[in-house]
N, C-alpha and C positions, 0 to 999 in steps of 0.2 A: 876578744875573749872575755867571758864573764869573770867577775871578781872572785876571790877565794870564797869557799863555802861559808855561809852565815853572815857575810859582809853585805851591807846595804848598797844598792846601786846608786851611784851619784846621779841626781837629776831624773830618777826613775818615776818620781811623782809626775802628775800631769804637767807636760812640758809647755813651752811657750807656743808651740805650733798647734795645740789642740783646737779642734773646731767643735761646733755644737751639733749634736745629732738632730736630724730633722724628724719631727713627730709626724708620722704618716696618718695614723688614725687612733682613736681611743674607743674602748668598750667600757661603758660605765656611766653613772649618773649619781651624784651625791644627793640622794633623796632626803637626807636628814636636814638639809639646809632649808629653812622656811621660805616659801615663795621664790624658789630657785629656778623653776622652769618657766621661761618667758617666751611667748610667741612674738617675734619682732613685728612691728607695724607693716613691714613689706609682705607679711603672711607667708614667707618662704623659709625663714630661718627660725630654728628652735635654739634658744640660748640657755645653757645650764653650766654650773661649775662641776669640776671633777678634780679634786686635789688642789694643786696650785694653779691649774689651768682653767680657762673658760672656753667651753666648746661652742662653736657656732655651726650648727648642722643645717645644711640646706635640705629640707624634707622633700623637695621636688626632684632635685638632681642627685640626692643621696651622697652629697660630698660634705667634708668637714674642714673647718679652718679653726685656728686656735689663737687665743690671746694669752700670752705668757709674760708675766712681769712680777707676780707675787712670789714670795719666798716661803709661804706657808699656806695653810688651807684657806680657800675662799669661803667666807662666812655669810655673805649676802651680795646680791646683785640687783640692779634696776636699770631700766631702759627709759630714755626720755620719750615724750609723747610723739615726736616726729620720727624717732628711731635713729637720729644722727649720732646721739651720744649714748654711751653705756658706762655705768659706774659699778665698781666692785670693791668690797671691803674684805679684809682678811682677819684671821685671828693669829696670834703669835704667843710667845712665852711670857710669863709673869715679869713685869718690869720693862718690857720692850715695847716700842711704838708699833701700832698696827696701821698699815698704810691703806689709803683709799686711792684707787686709780680711776681716772676718767679717761675713757677710750673714744677714739673716733671710729665708729662702726664701719663706715665705708672703707677707710684706709687700713683698718685693723691695726691702728697705732695708738700708743699711749700719748695722751695730750697733757695731762697734769697728774702729778703724784702728790697727794695730800697727806701730810703726816702730823697728827696732833693727838689722836686717841691712843690710849695705852691698852695693851693686851688683846682687845678685840673690837671689831665694829659689828654691831648686830642688825642695824637697819639703815636703809638709804632711801631717799625720795627726791626726785627732780620736781621743781615747780612747773606749772603748766606751760609757761613761756620759756623754759629752759635757761633762765637767767641764774637761778640759784639751785644749790644742792644741800639738802639737810641730811646730817648723819648723826647716828646715835651710838655712843660707846657701849661696851659690854658691861658686865656686872662690876668689874673692878674700876671702870672709868665713869660710866653712867652720865656722860655729859652730852648735851645737845648742841651741835655746832651747825651754823649756816655758812656755806661757802659761796664765793663768787665763781661761777663756772668759767667765765671768760679769762680770768687771770690765775685761777686756782688758789686764791688767798682766802683765809677765814675772815668773815665779816664780824661775827659775834658768836659767843658760846655761853652756856649756862648749865649748871647741874640740872638734869632732867627731873629729879625728885630725890627724896631721901631714900626711897626704896628703888629696886631695879626696874628700869624701863625696858620694854621689849620691842616696840615698833614706833615708827614716825611716818606721817603722811602729810604732804601739802594739800591744801584745798584745790579743787578742780578749776575754779574761776578767778582766784586771786593768789598772788605770791606772797601776800602779807599775813597769811594765816596758816598755821600748822596744827596738827593734833598728835599727841603721843599717848601711848597706853602702856601700862606695866602692872607691877604688883600692887593691887588695891588702890590704883589711881588712874584717872584719865584726865589729861590736861589739854586745854585749847590755848595755843600760843599766838600772840600778836607780834609780828616782826616789824620793828621800827627801823627802817633802813637808814634814815637820816641820823638818828642818835646811836645806831648800832646796838640796839637792845632787843631782847626777847622778853616779853611780859606774859606770864602764864596765869590762866584761870582754871582752877580745879573744877571738873564737872560734878555737880551735885547729884549723888546717887541715893540719898536717904540712908536706909538701913542696909542696902545691898552692897556687899563687899566682894569684889571679884578680882582675879588675876587676869588681865587683858593680854592676850597673845597676839592679836592682829586687829587692825582697824580698816574699815572700808568707808570711804566718803562718797555719797551719791553725787550724780552729775550736776545737781543744782546747788550743792553745798548747803543743803537744808538739814540733812540728817547724817549721822555717822553710826555705823553698825560695828560694835566691838565684840569680837569672838573671845570667849573666856575659857579657862581651864575647867570650869564647872560644867560646861556643856550647853550654856545658854548664850544668847546674843543680846547685848544691851543696845537699845535704840536711843541715841542721844540727839536732842534738839540743839543744833549748833548756834542758833540765834540766842536762845535763853541760857545755853550751856548747862542744861539739866537733863537727866535721864527721863525719857518719856515712858518707856516700857522695857520689859525683858521677856524673851520668848525662846523656845517653848518652856512653859513653867511646870507642867505636870511631868513630862518625860524629857529631861535634858539629854543631849547627845552624849553617849558614853565616850570617855577619855578626851573630852573637850572639843571645842571648835578650833581647828588648826589653820583653816584658810577660808576665804569667802570672796565671791565676785558678784557683780550685779548685771543682769541682762538688760537689754534696751527697754523692755516693757516693765521694768521694776522688780522682776522676779529675782529672788536671792538664790545664788548657787553656793552651797555650803559643803566644805570638806571636814571630816571629823577624824579623831584619833583612832577610832576603831576600824576605819577603812570604808565608811559609807559616804557617798556623795548624794546630797539632798537638794531638790529644788523646792523653794518656799514661795508661794504666791500670796500677795497682800489682799486681805479681806477687808474692804472699806467699811462694810456694815458693822463688823465687830471690832474694827481698828486693830487687827492683828494679823500676823503671818501664819499661814497653815501649810503643812507639808503636802506637796503635790505628788512628787515622785522620789524614789530612792533606789540607789544602786550600790553594789559592794565591790571593792577591789582588795588586793592583797597588800597589807601594810597600812599605816596611817597616812592619810592624804595630806601632803605638805604643800602642794602648789596646784593651782588651776590656771590654765592659759586659754583664754577665749579667742575665737576667731573674730575678725572685725564685724561680721554680720551677727555674731552672737548665736549662731545655730549649732556649732560644734565646739568642742574644747579638748585640750590635752590635760591629763591629770598625772601628777608625779607623786610617788609614794615613798615612805621611809625604807621600803624593801628594794629600792632602786629600780622600780618598774615605771614605765611611761605608758599610759593608756590613752586611747582616742575614742570619743563617743559623740553621738548626737544628743543635743540637749533634750529633745522631745521624748526619747525612749530610755536613755541611760543604760544602753547595752554596751558594755566596755569591750574594746578590742585591744589586746596587748600589742603595743608597737615596738617596745624596746625593753630589754631586761639585762641585768648584770648581777654579779655578786654584790651583796651589801655589807659584807664583813671581810675580815682578813683572808687573803688568798695564800694557800700554803705551798702550792707546787704548780708548775706548768711543764708540759711535754708535747713533743711532736711524734707522730708515727715515723718509723724508719724510712728515710729517703722520700718523704712526702710532706710538702710544705703548705698544702691547701687547707689543712685542718690542724687544729691543736686542742688540747684538753687542759682544763684548769680544775683545781679542787680547792674548796674553802671550808670554813667552819660548818656550813650547812649542806653543801652538795658538790657534785661533780658536774661540770658543764663542758660540752664539746662545741667548738666554734668553727665557723667558716672563716678562714683568714682573709678571703677576698672581699666579702661584703659585710663582715663583722656580725653576722647573724648567728643566733644560738641554734644549733642543730639538735642537741640532746641535753636533757637534764636528768641526773640520777640523784635521788634523795633517799637517805636512810635516816629515819627519825632518831633524834636524841643522841647522835654520835657524830664525831668530827673526822673528816678524811684528811690524813696527814701527807699522803704521798700517792702518786699514780705513775703508771708506766704502760706503754703499749707493748704488746708482744711483737717480736720481730716480723711476723707474718701479717700483723695488723688485724688479726681475727678476734682479739680480746683486749680489753682494757683492765689491767690489774690495779687494785687499790688497797692501801693499808689504812685501818680505822682505829679510833681510840677505844673501841670495845673489844680489842685484842684479835680482831678477825681480818683475814685477807679475803677480799671479794673480787671476783672477776665478772665483767659484764661484756655483753656484745656491744661493740661501739656504734652500731647503726640503730638498733632498737632499744638498747639499754637493758635488755633482759638479763637477769642474773644467771650466770653460767655455772659457777660453783662457789662455795664458801669454805675457807680453811678456818675452823674454829680454834680458839685458844692458841693462835700462832705465836703470840708473845704476851707475857704478863705486862700490865699497865699500858698496852697499846703498841701498834705497829708504827714505826717512825720513818722507815726508808725501805725502798724496793729497787730491785734491778732484775731484768730478765735475760736469759741466755739467748744467743743467736739461733740455736736449734729449737727454740720454743719448748724445750723439755724440762727446764728448771726455773724456779724463782728463788732469788736470794733476798732475804728480808732481814731488817735490823729492828731492834725493839728499844723501848724506853729504859730497860734495865741493862742493856749492853750486849745482849745475845745476838749472834749472827747465825741465821738458820737457812739451810738449803732444802727446798721442797721439790720433789720429783713429781712431774705431772704425767699421769697415765691416761688411758682412754676414759675412765670414769672415776679416777682416784687421784688424790693428792697426798703423797706420803712424805714425811720428814726424812730427808736423807742424812742430814748432819746438823748438830747444834754445837756451835763454837762459842764458848764463853771466855773471852779474855778481856774485853772492854769492861770498865767499871762504871760507865755512864752511858747516856743516850747515844745511839748510833744515828748521826744526822744524814749521812749520805753513803751510798754504795755504788760502785762502778765495776763493770765486768769487761775483760779484754775481749777482742773480736773472736779469738779461738776458744773462748769459754774455759781457758785453763786457770786464769787467776781472777780473783775479785779483791777490790780494795774497799775497806770500810773506814769512814771518818767518824770519830767520836768526841764527845765533850770531855773525855778524861785526858786529852792532850796527846792522843796517839792515833795514828793511821796504821791499820794492819793489812798487809798483803796476804791473802789466803790462797793456798793451793787447793783448787776445787777437786782435783783427782784424789789427793791423799786426805783432804779435809783438815789440814793442819796449817799453822801459821808459817809463812814463808819468810816474811820480813816485817819489821816494825819501824815506823817513822815517828819520832818523838819531837815535840815542841811545847813551849809553855803557852798554850792557847787552847781554846775550845774549837776544835776543827769543825767547820760547818759545811764545807763543800769541797769536792775534788773533781778533777777533770783530767782524762788521759789525752796526751798529744796523739794524733792519729797513727803515728808510727810506733806508739806505745813504749818508746825508749825513755820517755819522761812523763811525769804527771805534775800537776799544779794543785796546791791546796790553799785554802784561806780559812779565816776564822775570826775570833773575837779580838785578836791582837792587831787587826787592821793591815796585816801583811799578806802578800801573795808569794808563796814559796814554790820554787821549781825543785823537783826531786828526781834523782836518777833511779829508775825502776830496777836496775841491775843490782846495785849494792845498797840502795835506800839512803844515799847521802844527799844533803841539800846542795844545790848547784848555785842558786841565785835567790835573793830576797828583794821584793819590791815593796815600797810603801804604797799600799792599795787605797788608803783613805786617810783624810786629814782628821776626821773625828768620827767615832763610832765604828763598831766591828763590821765585817763583811759577812753576808749570808749566802751568797750564791755566785757560782762561776759557770760559764758555758763556753765550750770550745767550738770554733768553726770547723766544718767538715774537712777543710784543707789544712787546718792547723796553723794558718798564718795569723789569725786573730782570736782573741777571746774577750768576753765581757764579764764585768763584775758589778755587784750592787749590794747595798747594805743599809745600815742605820743612817748613813749620810744622805740618803734619798737621791743620790746621783747614779745614773747608769754610765759606766765607763767602758769604752772600747779600747783595747790594748793591742799593740803589735807584739806578737809572741817572741820574735827573735830579738828585737831591740829592747823590749820591756818598757816601752814608752806609751803613755796614755795618749791616744790620737784624737778621741772625740768624747764629748760628755753630753748626756741626755738629762735635761732638767724638766721635771713635770710631776713627779710623785710628791704627795704631801705626807706620806707615811713611809716607814722603812721598806726598802725593796726586799721582798721575801723570796722571789724566784725570777729567773730570766733564762731565756733560751734563744740561741741563734737558729733560724730556720735552716732545714737541710739544704735548701738551694742558696743559702747565704745572702739573700737579697734583703732580708729584714730581721729585726730582733723583737721579741715579745718580752715585756717585763711586767711583773705583777707586784702590787704593794699591799701593805697592811691596811690601807684605807679602802681596799676593794676595787681599785682601778686596774684595768689591763691597758697598757700602752704599747702601741706598735710603732717601732722606729725604723726609718729607712736606713739601710746600710749605705754609707757614702760610696759613690760610684767608683772612685779609684780603689777602694778597698775590695769591692765586689770583683773588679778585674783581677786584682792580686790574688784573691781567694781562688778564682777559677784557674788562673795560671799555675798556681802552686798545686792545685788538685790534679791538673793534667800531668805534672812532672812526677807525681807520687806513684 
């Protein structure tokens, strides 16, 4: 029997028996990380970071595997020349150490964890013979450290410069030399292994002062090409350690040179901040590089990944798009895309698990759950989509926007079906639809709950109920369309009678209610919010039945109930997705993978997988543990 109302469950926090949720697939790519998209030397795997996870996608077989070990956002990755080793560095909070992990790529296992840098690791580079790894700390650390790859011990370290350094590269034919670039400096380092010293020589640039974002060393270790924030490239003679020239001089690339690669014939491939990819051929007669071809992509180009032959390449952008193209024509083909900003909501159509929709700051996207491909994208300029819901018949996708409008779209073509203007002042924040497809219940920023009756060519406001004093975060409707429950930031959940359009019951607690979910038999509902607790309520008299400690730190943002009612999931600021047993109130599995707060989660109608979305723009698909799937199905049969 549950404890008396309001009393905490003993041991209701994640128990000793909890297991880890298995990550089935991810949709996303952290495009803002420089040089984060890497084509493995085996020419089959595309490696990139997404939150705390490193994704290894097999582009031939269309499968994914994951490297998980970081507890915060992965900030840089690199692969050794043979492809046997992979290194990744993370960023963390002020004052905390930021780890570097060296991975065995074949085994997908952690080999060494290197902990020396503070706050962030900004750049990594393996030596050509894979004996050493050079790492560069972030703005608050700014130290250059060389590590022994075989035992994971630091050999030596030194401050990179008095100003911030951004990148480090080993030379291609010796492990005794490195080059770093940063704010108004480029330094060539000699690595003295015997005396464990790094000795730096600043490159002479005369009157030219530049912020160097990236460094490319040619295959003969003769020249280094430094991409700058000004939009030109500095050509540095590595023997004399002096700048030889800078180009282009008349028309620098807008928004800086963000990444660069060199083809086998010496042609430079340059990515810029404005989204152009340029090939530059060397003119021996005039001793300078000239633009040969140019192509445009969406977002600033942050990484270029060449194939071994140098005929094709992948390009990654800050808008989380991955493109594929031929070097000879630069006609870009979009291969992969995802949200690049906070995702606000996720939902499935009624009783259909093959498709789900997400909405973010910039757009709504509909995804195929089986192959993770984008099926549809809906964009409304200069406005944010806060919530989405499929109509019960699946014929329209209803959405609430920050410009006070409710918009309905056709889910296959994305065509606008109708618009309800001025639905709420200061924006629409939550939506629910009735099972007869005749009404929409919406909540607003100012606390109103409104009922809209849908006719053949009209949308009429049926009722406006103003009792909440703060934002309405969530609305749920019962199966018979008789009652609706709204959760608000004013510390109340109100049960509305949709027939009389009046308040039926009110649930109070000292929290900002963020999410609610009905048990399938609708005798109980669960709520969560900023107080980190999950509360069970009796829908008959509105009294609390049981209180669980849902999170150890940070509020909870989302709840989703399984169709059978045997399990539910929660997620929030703690960045952990938790699967709970409804009857026992015990956390049975935890999903680790997000690097931002979990903003929305949904259990698929067939109960075989869970989709969670985060503030970093990642969509993670988790496999429901087999024993829980069986229990869900058994319970559903008895209902």
